[in-house]
C-alpha positions as a Markdown table, in Angstrom:
| # | Residue | x | y | z |
|---|---|---|---|---|
| 1 | Met | -18.1 | -46.3 | -8.6 |
| 2 | Lys | -16.9 | -46.6 | -5.0 |
| 3 | Arg | -14.2 | -49.1 | -6.1 |
| 4 | Ile | -12.9 | -46.6 | -8.7 |
| 5 | Val | -12.7 | -43.8 | -6.1 |
| 6 | Ile | -10.8 | -46.1 | -3.6 |
| 7 | Leu | -8.4 | -47.2 | -6.3 |
| 8 | Ser | -7.7 | -43.7 | -7.4 |
| 9 | Ala | -7.0 | -42.6 | -3.8 |
| 10 | Ala | -4.6 | -45.6 | -3.3 |
| 11 | Leu | -2.7 | -44.7 | -6.4 |
| 12 | Leu | -2.3 | -41.1 | -5.3 |
| 13 | Ala | -1.2 | -42.2 | -1.9 |
| 14 | Thr | 1.6 | -44.5 | -3.2 |
| 15 | Gly | 2.9 | -42.2 | -5.9 |
| 16 | Phe | 2.9 | -43.0 | -9.6 |
| 17 | Cys | 3.8 | -41.8 | -13.1 |
| 18 | Trp | 1.2 | -41.0 | -15.7 |
| 19 | Ala | 1.3 | -39.6 | -19.2 |
| 20 | Arg | -1.0 | -36.9 | -20.5 |
| 21 | Glu | -0.7 | -35.2 | -23.8 |
| 22 | Gly | 2.7 | -36.7 | -24.3 |
| 23 | Ile | 4.1 | -35.4 | -20.9 |
| 24 | Thr | 5.3 | -37.8 | -18.2 |
| 25 | Gln | 4.9 | -36.4 | -14.7 |
| 26 | Thr | 6.2 | -37.9 | -11.4 |
| 27 | Gln | 4.5 | -37.0 | -8.1 |
| 28 | Glu | 6.8 | -35.5 | -5.5 |
| 29 | Ala | 6.8 | -36.2 | -1.8 |
| 30 | Val | 3.9 | -34.4 | 0.0 |
| 31 | Arg | 4.6 | -32.3 | 3.0 |
| 32 | Gln | 2.8 | -29.6 | 5.1 |
| 33 | Ser | 4.0 | -26.1 | 4.6 |
| 34 | Phe | 2.5 | -22.7 | 3.7 |
| 35 | Asp | -0.8 | -21.4 | 2.6 |
| 36 | Leu | -0.1 | -18.6 | 0.1 |
| 37 | Gln | -2.7 | -15.9 | -0.5 |
| 38 | Val | -2.8 | -12.5 | -2.1 |
| 39 | Pro | -5.9 | -10.8 | -0.6 |
| 40 | Val | -6.1 | -7.9 | -3.0 |
| 41 | Ser | -5.6 | -8.0 | -6.8 |
| 42 | Pro | -2.6 | -5.8 | -7.6 |
| 43 | Ala | -3.0 | -3.0 | -10.2 |
| 44 | Pro | -0.2 | -1.7 | -12.4 |
| 45 | Val | 0.5 | 1.9 | -11.3 |
| 46 | Arg | 2.8 | 4.5 | -12.8 |
| 47 | Ile | 5.1 | 5.8 | -10.1 |
| 48 | Glu | 7.1 | 8.7 | -11.5 |
| 49 | Asp | 8.5 | 7.1 | -14.7 |
| 50 | Thr | 8.1 | 3.4 | -13.9 |
| 51 | Thr | 5.1 | 1.2 | -13.9 |
| 52 | Arg | 5.1 | -1.1 | -10.8 |
| 53 | Leu | 3.1 | -3.7 | -9.0 |
| 54 | Arg | 2.8 | -3.1 | -5.3 |
| 55 | Tyr | 0.9 | -5.7 | -3.2 |
| 56 | Glu | 1.2 | -8.2 | -0.4 |
| 57 | Leu | 1.7 | -12.0 | -0.2 |
| 58 | His | 0.4 | -13.6 | 3.0 |
| 59 | Val | 2.3 | -16.6 | 4.0 |
| 60 | Thr | 0.7 | -18.8 | 6.8 |
| 61 | Asn | 2.5 | -21.9 | 8.3 |
| 62 | Phe | 0.3 | -25.0 | 8.6 |
| 63 | Ala | 3.2 | -27.3 | 9.3 |
| 64 | Gly | 4.0 | -28.6 | 12.8 |
| 65 | Glu | 7.4 | -26.9 | 12.9 |
| 66 | Ala | 8.9 | -23.5 | 12.3 |
| 67 | Leu | 9.7 | -22.8 | 8.7 |
| 68 | Thr | 12.2 | -20.2 | 7.4 |
| 69 | Leu | 11.5 | -18.2 | 4.3 |
| 70 | Thr | 14.6 | -18.0 | 2.1 |
| 71 | Arg | 13.3 | -16.8 | -1.2 |
| 72 | Val | 10.1 | -15.4 | -2.8 |
| 73 | Gln | 9.5 | -15.1 | -6.5 |
| 74 | Ala | 6.6 | -13.6 | -8.4 |
| 75 | Leu | 6.0 | -15.2 | -11.7 |
| 76 | Asp | 3.8 | -14.5 | -14.8 |
| 77 | Ala | 1.2 | -17.2 | -14.3 |
| 78 | Ala | 0.9 | -17.7 | -18.1 |
| 79 | Thr | 4.6 | -17.9 | -19.1 |
| 80 | Gly | 6.4 | -18.7 | -15.9 |
| 81 | Ala | 8.7 | -15.6 | -16.4 |
| 82 | Val | 10.1 | -14.3 | -13.1 |
| 83 | Leu | 9.0 | -10.7 | -12.5 |
| 84 | Gly | 10.2 | -10.2 | -8.9 |
| 85 | Asp | 12.9 | -12.2 | -7.1 |
| 86 | Phe | 13.8 | -11.6 | -3.5 |
| 87 | Glu | 16.2 | -13.3 | -1.1 |
| 88 | Gly | 18.6 | -12.5 | 1.7 |
| 89 | Ala | 18.5 | -9.0 | 3.1 |
| 90 | Glu | 16.3 | -7.9 | 0.2 |
| 91 | Leu | 13.7 | -10.3 | 1.3 |
| 92 | Arg | 14.0 | -9.6 | 5.0 |
| 93 | Glu | 13.4 | -5.9 | 4.5 |
| 94 | Arg | 10.2 | -6.7 | 2.7 |
| 95 | Leu | 8.8 | -9.0 | 5.5 |
| 96 | Gly | 6.4 | -8.1 | 8.2 |
| 97 | Ser | 4.6 | -10.2 | 10.8 |
| 98 | Ala | 0.9 | -10.4 | 11.7 |
| 99 | Gly | 2.1 | -10.7 | 15.3 |
| 100 | Ala | 5.1 | -9.6 | 17.3 |
| 101 | Ala | 7.7 | -11.8 | 15.7 |
| 102 | Ser | 11.3 | -10.4 | 15.9 |
| 103 | Arg | 12.3 | -12.4 | 12.8 |
| 104 | Pro | 9.4 | -12.6 | 10.4 |
| 105 | Glu | 11.3 | -14.9 | 8.0 |
| 106 | Val | 11.0 | -17.6 | 10.7 |
| 107 | Ile | 7.3 | -18.5 | 10.7 |
| 108 | Glu | 6.2 | -20.5 | 13.6 |
| 109 | Pro | 3.4 | -23.1 | 13.3 |
| 110 | Gly | 0.0 | -21.4 | 13.0 |
| 111 | Thr | 1.4 | -17.9 | 12.4 |
| 112 | Arg | 1.6 | -15.6 | 9.4 |
| 113 | Ser | 4.1 | -13.4 | 7.8 |
| 114 | Val | 3.4 | -10.7 | 5.1 |
| 115 | Val | 5.7 | -10.2 | 2.2 |
| 116 | Tyr | 5.4 | -6.6 | 1.0 |
| 117 | Leu | 6.2 | -6.9 | -2.7 |
| 118 | Ser | 7.0 | -4.2 | -5.2 |
| 119 | Phe | 8.6 | -4.6 | -8.6 |
| 120 | Pro | 8.5 | -3.0 | -12.1 |
| 121 | Val | 6.7 | -4.4 | -15.0 |
| 122 | Gly | 7.4 | -3.7 | -18.6 |
| 123 | Lys | 5.1 | -3.1 | -21.6 |
| 124 | His | 4.1 | -6.8 | -21.8 |
| 125 | Arg | 2.3 | -6.9 | -18.5 |
| 126 | Pro | 1.0 | -10.2 | -17.1 |
| 127 | Ser | -2.8 | -10.8 | -16.6 |
| 128 | Ala | -2.2 | -13.0 | -13.5 |
| 129 | Leu | 0.6 | -13.9 | -11.1 |
| 130 | Ile | 1.7 | -17.0 | -9.2 |
| 131 | His | 4.3 | -17.2 | -6.4 |
| 132 | Arg | 7.1 | -19.6 | -5.7 |
| 133 | Val | 8.4 | -19.7 | -2.1 |
| 134 | Ala | 11.6 | -21.5 | -1.0 |
| 135 | Phe | 11.9 | -22.4 | 2.6 |
| 136 | Gly | 13.7 | -24.7 | 5.1 |
| 137 | Ala | 13.3 | -26.3 | 8.5 |
| 138 | Pro | 16.1 | -27.3 | 11.0 |
| 139 | Gly | 17.9 | -30.4 | 9.7 |
| 140 | Asp | 15.8 | -30.5 | 6.6 |
| 141 | Glu | 16.6 | -30.0 | 2.9 |
| 142 | Ala | 15.3 | -26.8 | 1.3 |
| 143 | Ala | 11.9 | -27.1 | -0.4 |
| 144 | Thr | 9.7 | -24.9 | -2.5 |
| 145 | Val | 5.9 | -24.4 | -2.8 |
| 146 | Glu | 3.9 | -22.5 | -5.4 |
| 147 | Gly | 0.6 | -20.8 | -4.9 |
| 148 | Gly | -1.0 | -17.4 | -4.3 |
| 149 | Met | -2.3 | -17.1 | -7.9 |
| 150 | Ile | -4.1 | -13.8 | -8.4 |
| 151 | Glu | -5.5 | -12.0 | -11.4 |
| 152 | Leu | -4.4 | -8.3 | -11.9 |
| 153 | Asp | -6.8 | -5.5 | -11.6 |
| 154 | Leu | -6.5 | -3.9 | -15.1 |
| 155 | Arg | -9.2 | -1.3 | -14.8 |
| 156 | Pro | -8.1 | 2.2 | -15.7 |
| 157 | Leu | -6.9 | 4.1 | -12.7 |
| 158 | Pro | -8.7 | 7.3 | -11.7 |
| 159 | Ile | -6.9 | 10.5 | -12.7 |
| 160 | Leu | -7.4 | 12.9 | -9.9 |
| 161 | Gly | -6.8 | 16.6 | -9.6 |
| 162 | Pro | -4.5 | 18.2 | -6.9 |
| 163 | Pro | -5.8 | 18.1 | -3.3 |
| 164 | Leu | -4.0 | 21.3 | -2.5 |
| 165 | Arg | -2.8 | 24.5 | -4.1 |
| 166 | Gly | 0.7 | 25.9 | -4.8 |
| 167 | Gly | 3.7 | 24.5 | -3.0 |
| 168 | Pro | 6.2 | 23.3 | -2.2 |
| 169 | Trp | 4.5 | 20.3 | -0.8 |
| 170 | Val | 6.2 | 17.0 | 0.2 |
| 171 | Ala | 4.6 | 13.6 | -0.5 |
| 172 | Val | 5.6 | 12.1 | 2.8 |
| 173 | Tyr | 5.5 | 8.2 | 2.7 |
| 174 | Asp | 7.8 | 5.2 | 2.7 |
| 175 | Pro | 6.5 | 1.8 | 1.5 |
| 176 | Ala | 9.4 | 0.1 | 3.4 |
| 177 | Met | 8.8 | 1.9 | 6.7 |
| 178 | Glu | 7.9 | -0.6 | 9.5 |
| 179 | Arg | 5.0 | 1.4 | 10.8 |
| 180 | Gly | 4.3 | 3.4 | 7.6 |
| 181 | His | 0.9 | 3.5 | 6.1 |
| 182 | Arg | 1.4 | 0.5 | 3.8 |
| 183 | Arg | 2.5 | -1.8 | 6.7 |
| 184 | Val | -0.3 | -1.0 | 9.1 |
| 185 | Ile | -3.0 | -3.8 | 8.9 |
| 186 | Tyr | -6.4 | -3.2 | 10.5 |
| 187 | Ala | -8.7 | -6.1 | 11.4 |
| 188 | Val | -11.7 | -4.2 | 12.8 |
| 189 | Asp | -14.7 | -6.1 | 11.3 |
| 190 | Gly | -13.6 | -9.7 | 10.8 |
| 191 | Arg | -11.2 | -9.0 | 7.9 |
| 192 | Ala | -7.6 | -7.7 | 7.7 |
| 193 | Arg | -7.1 | -4.7 | 5.4 |
| 194 | Ile | -4.5 | -2.1 | 4.6 |
| 195 | Pro | -6.4 | 1.2 | 4.0 |
| 196 | Gly | -3.2 | 3.2 | 3.6 |
| 197 | Arg | -1.6 | 1.1 | 0.9 |
| 198 | Tyr | -1.3 | 4.2 | -1.3 |
| 199 | Ala | -1.7 | 6.9 | 1.3 |
| 200 | Ile | 0.3 | 10.1 | 1.2 |
| 201 | Asp | 0.8 | 12.7 | 4.0 |
| 202 | Trp | 1.1 | 16.0 | 2.3 |
| 203 | Met | 3.3 | 18.4 | 4.4 |
| 204 | Lys | 5.2 | 21.6 | 3.9 |
| 205 | Pro | 9.0 | 21.3 | 3.9 |
| 206 | Arg | 10.4 | 22.9 | 7.0 |
| 207 | Ile | 13.2 | 24.8 | 5.2 |
| 208 | Ser | 14.1 | 25.7 | 1.6 |
| 209 | Pro | 16.4 | 23.6 | -0.5 |
| 210 | Glu | 19.2 | 26.1 | 0.3 |
| 211 | Gly | 18.5 | 25.9 | 4.1 |
| 212 | Gly | 17.4 | 28.5 | 6.5 |
| 213 | Gly | 14.1 | 30.4 | 6.6 |
| 214 | Pro | 11.2 | 30.2 | 9.0 |
| 215 | Pro | 9.5 | 26.7 | 9.4 |
| 216 | Ala | 6.4 | 26.3 | 7.3 |
| 217 | Ser | 3.4 | 24.2 | 8.5 |
| 218 | Gly | 0.7 | 24.6 | 5.8 |
| 219 | Tyr | -1.8 | 24.9 | 8.6 |
| 220 | Gly | -5.2 | 26.2 | 7.4 |
| 221 | Ala | -4.3 | 25.7 | 3.6 |
| 222 | Asp | -7.3 | 25.2 | 1.3 |
| 223 | Val | -8.1 | 21.5 | 0.7 |
| 224 | Leu | -9.6 | 20.8 | -2.7 |
| 225 | Ala | -11.9 | 18.3 | -4.2 |
| 226 | Val | -9.9 | 16.0 | -6.5 |
| 227 | Ala | -12.9 | 15.2 | -8.8 |
| 228 | Asn | -16.5 | 15.9 | -9.5 |
| 229 | Ala | -18.0 | 13.7 | -6.8 |
| 230 | Ala | -20.6 | 13.2 | -4.1 |
| 231 | Val | -19.8 | 13.6 | -0.4 |
| 232 | Val | -20.7 | 10.3 | 1.2 |
| 233 | Ala | -19.3 | 10.7 | 4.7 |
| 234 | Thr | -17.8 | 13.3 | 7.0 |
| 235 | Arg | -16.8 | 13.8 | 10.6 |
| 236 | Asp | -16.4 | 17.2 | 12.1 |
| 237 | Gly | -16.1 | 18.7 | 15.6 |
| 238 | Ile | -12.9 | 17.0 | 16.8 |
| 239 | Ala | -10.7 | 19.7 | 18.4 |
| 240 | Glu | -7.0 | 20.2 | 17.7 |
| 241 | Pro | -4.4 | 19.9 | 20.4 |
| 242 | Pro | -2.2 | 22.9 | 21.0 |
| 243 | Leu | 0.6 | 23.3 | 18.5 |
| 244 | Gly | 3.6 | 21.3 | 19.6 |
| 245 | Asp | 1.5 | 18.9 | 21.7 |
| 246 | Gly | 0.8 | 16.4 | 18.9 |
| 247 | Gly | 1.4 | 12.7 | 19.4 |
| 248 | Ser | -0.9 | 12.2 | 22.4 |
| 249 | Pro | -2.7 | 8.8 | 22.4 |
| 250 | Val | -6.1 | 8.8 | 20.7 |
| 251 | Ser | -8.6 | 6.0 | 20.2 |
| 252 | Leu | -8.6 | 4.0 | 17.0 |
| 253 | Asp | -11.9 | 5.4 | 16.1 |
| 254 | Ala | -10.6 | 9.0 | 16.4 |
| 255 | Ala | -7.3 | 8.4 | 14.7 |
| 256 | Ala | -8.4 | 9.9 | 11.3 |
| 257 | Gly | -9.5 | 13.1 | 13.1 |
| 258 | Asn | -12.0 | 15.2 | 11.1 |
| 259 | Tyr | -12.4 | 13.7 | 7.7 |
| 260 | Ile | -14.3 | 13.8 | 4.3 |
| 261 | Val | -15.0 | 10.9 | 2.0 |
| 262 | Leu | -15.9 | 11.5 | -1.7 |
| 263 | Asp | -17.4 | 8.8 | -3.9 |
| 264 | Leu | -15.3 | 8.7 | -7.1 |
| 265 | Gly | -17.4 | 6.0 | -8.7 |
| 266 | Asp | -16.5 | 2.5 | -9.8 |
| 267 | Gly | -16.1 | 1.4 | -6.1 |
| 268 | Arg | -13.5 | 4.0 | -5.3 |
| 269 | Tyr | -13.6 | 6.6 | -2.5 |
| 270 | Ala | -11.2 | 9.5 | -1.8 |
| 271 | Phe | -10.3 | 10.1 | 1.9 |
| 272 | Tyr | -9.1 | 13.4 | 3.4 |
| 273 | Glu | -8.1 | 13.1 | 7.1 |
| 274 | His | -6.8 | 15.2 | 10.0 |
| 275 | Leu | -8.8 | 18.3 | 8.8 |
| 276 | Lys | -9.3 | 21.5 | 10.7 |
| 277 | Pro | -12.7 | 21.7 | 12.5 |
| 278 | Gly | -15.3 | 23.5 | 10.4 |
| 279 | Leu | -15.7 | 21.4 | 7.2 |
| 280 | Leu | -17.3 | 23.2 | 4.2 |
| 281 | Val | -19.3 | 20.2 | 3.0 |
| 282 | Lys | -21.6 | 17.5 | 4.4 |
| 283 | Pro | -22.9 | 14.1 | 3.2 |
| 284 | Gly | -25.2 | 14.5 | 0.2 |
| 285 | Asp | -23.4 | 17.5 | -1.2 |
| 286 | Arg | -22.0 | 17.4 | -4.8 |
| 287 | Val | -18.6 | 19.0 | -5.3 |
| 288 | Thr | -16.7 | 20.0 | -8.4 |
| 289 | Lys | -13.0 | 19.4 | -9.1 |
| 290 | Gly | -10.9 | 22.1 | -7.5 |
| 291 | Gln | -13.7 | 23.2 | -5.0 |
| 292 | Val | -12.5 | 24.2 | -1.5 |
| 293 | Ile | -14.0 | 21.6 | 0.9 |
| 294 | Ala | -12.0 | 22.0 | 4.1 |
| 295 | Ala | -8.8 | 23.4 | 5.6 |
| 296 | Leu | -5.6 | 21.5 | 6.4 |
| 297 | Gly | -5.3 | 20.7 | 10.2 |
| 298 | Phe | -3.9 | 18.2 | 12.6 |
| 299 | Thr | -6.8 | 16.5 | 14.3 |
| 300 | Gly | -6.7 | 12.9 | 15.4 |
| 301 | Gln | -3.4 | 11.0 | 15.4 |
| 302 | Ala | -1.2 | 13.7 | 13.9 |
| 303 | Thr | 2.0 | 15.2 | 15.3 |
| 304 | Arg | 2.0 | 18.3 | 13.0 |
| 305 | Pro | -0.3 | 19.9 | 10.4 |
| 306 | His | -0.7 | 17.8 | 7.3 |
| 307 | Leu | -3.3 | 16.4 | 4.9 |
| 308 | His | -3.6 | 12.6 | 4.8 |
| 309 | Phe | -5.0 | 11.5 | 1.5 |
| 310 | His | -5.7 | 8.1 | 0.1 |
| 311 | Val | -8.2 | 6.1 | -2.1 |
| 312 | Gly | -10.0 | 3.1 | -0.8 |
| 313 | Asp | -12.7 | 0.6 | -1.8 |
| 314 | Ala | -15.3 | 1.5 | 0.9 |
| 315 | Arg | -16.5 | 4.7 | 2.5 |
| 316 | Ser | -15.1 | 4.0 | 6.0 |
| 317 | Pro | -11.5 | 5.0 | 6.9 |
| 318 | Leu | -10.3 | 1.7 | 8.4 |
| 319 | Pro | -12.4 | -1.2 | 6.9 |
| 320 | Ala | -11.3 | -0.5 | 3.4 |
| 321 | Glu | -8.5 | -1.6 | 1.1 |
| 322 | Gly | -6.2 | 1.1 | -0.2 |
| 323 | Leu | -6.3 | 1.5 | -4.0 |
| 324 | Pro | -3.9 | 3.2 | -6.5 |
| 325 | Tyr | -4.7 | 6.3 | -8.4 |
| 326 | Leu | -2.9 | 8.9 | -10.5 |
| 327 | Leu | -2.5 | 12.6 | -9.7 |
| 328 | Ser | -2.4 | 15.2 | -12.5 |
| 329 | Asp | -1.0 | 18.7 | -12.9 |
| 330 | Phe | 1.9 | 18.6 | -10.4 |
| 331 | Arg | 5.5 | 19.6 | -11.1 |
| 332 | Val | 8.4 | 17.9 | -9.4 |
| 333 | Leu | 10.8 | 20.4 | -7.6 |
| 334 | Gly | 13.1 | 17.9 | -5.9 |
| 335 | Thr | 13.2 | 15.2 | -3.3 |
| 336 | Tyr | 14.2 | 14.2 | 0.2 |
| 337 | Asp | 16.6 | 11.2 | 0.6 |
| 338 | Ser | 14.3 | 9.8 | 3.3 |
| 339 | Ile | 11.5 | 10.5 | 5.7 |
| 340 | Gly | 14.3 | 10.9 | 8.4 |
| 341 | Ala | 15.9 | 13.7 | 6.4 |
| 342 | Phe | 12.6 | 15.5 | 6.1 |
| 343 | Ser | 11.7 | 15.0 | 9.8 |
| 344 | Arg | 15.1 | 16.4 | 10.9 |
| 345 | Gly | 14.5 | 19.5 | 8.9 |
| 346 | Glu | 17.3 | 18.9 | 6.4 |
| 347 | Ser | 17.3 | 20.6 | 3.0 |
| 348 | Trp | 15.9 | 18.8 | 0.0 |
| 349 | Ser | 17.7 | 18.2 | -3.2 |
| 350 | Pro | 16.3 | 20.3 | -6.1 |
| 351 | Ser | 15.8 | 18.8 | -9.5 |
| 352 | Ala | 15.5 | 20.3 | -13.0 |
| 353 | Ala | 12.2 | 21.9 | -13.8 |
| 354 | Ser | 9.8 | 19.3 | -15.0 |
| 355 | Glu | 6.7 | 19.3 | -17.1 |
| 356 | Pro | 3.3 | 18.7 | -15.3 |
| 357 | Arg | 3.1 | 15.0 | -14.3 |
| 358 | Arg | 0.3 | 12.5 | -14.4 |
| 359 | Ser | 1.4 | 9.7 | -12.2 |
| 360 | Phe | 1.5 | 8.5 | -8.6 |
| 361 | Pro | 4.1 | 10.7 | -6.7 |
| 362 | Ala | 7.4 | 9.0 | -5.7 |
| 363 | Pro | 8.2 | 8.7 | -2.0 |
| 364 | Asn | 9.2 | 12.0 | -0.3 |
| 365 | Val | 9.2 | 14.0 | -3.6 |
| 366 | Val | 8.7 | 17.8 | -3.4 |
| 367 | Val | 6.1 | 19.1 | -5.8 |
| 368 | Arg | 4.2 | 22.2 | -6.8 |
| 369 | Phe | 0.5 | 22.2 | -7.7 |
| 370 | Pro | -1.2 | 24.9 | -9.8 |
| 371 | Asp | -1.9 | 28.1 | -7.8 |
| 372 | Gly | -5.3 | 28.7 | -9.3 |
């Protein structure tokens, strides 16, 4: 038995051709490069009118030299069909670094870059993905490596009710923003996670679509339970700073401010953060969909009144992976071109009246929830 093992190892080391099921394969030169990992199974989610996959590919360099990413492709693991293909500027804007690298496409030995992927999928959705990464080193020919196979999470998404009443409300988020929710990784208990992968900051637009009018803050608005659920965690008693004095440094533990966590079932939890002091529920309470549970505030790390809402896979604000969900019963009124346009107080572009939606809101869309 030992001689067989030694012979097999020798054959693998020298390179050889073999035939299996009528296919001849030739071993290619072996080289050190990347470890490819997808830490969280992506789930198809309907964002406005398009079903997309939104997830992260972690690329860690185990070679002894810097390697430069030049192309990243996401493939259907069963058919090999290319679903997402990114290179050049389109790839660079999707890259982030686990450290302080100024050029995350250049991955130094022992360091990691994160590729923030998002692409549409059609009706024939894959059940699993694999990734092909092209890279180069100084004075070297370009090479590719495949890996990062991951099965999709095909469980039905939770369909949640509105977290607020009336409107207009702006779904403030940007998946491409360098320090936006999706790109902030927390490693607080021995594992890196992105709790805000699908987080939205719900804010009032500062002016009407026509311009003018007094600024609106939404402060004190009723915050509603999005489902029949159990309250499993809360924090209350954090005071708000004076209006206009937001942005002062706060500890990581206090960043969420006053919050409520609801158990939605199936390993999913709804998070409400930055709430006004004086919550109306406590752990152990049962709430019904549409019940008032708190008031909108700006406690913790908040520069202005807003409701931070997301769904995660654990009951703690930071050590949890953010999960997708669908919101029901909202009408799209218009949109902002960017977070910058919203922050500068520019007017938003109105759209034609829409029917009530059941989807994940698009970035910076302006919506109205039912008044009742």
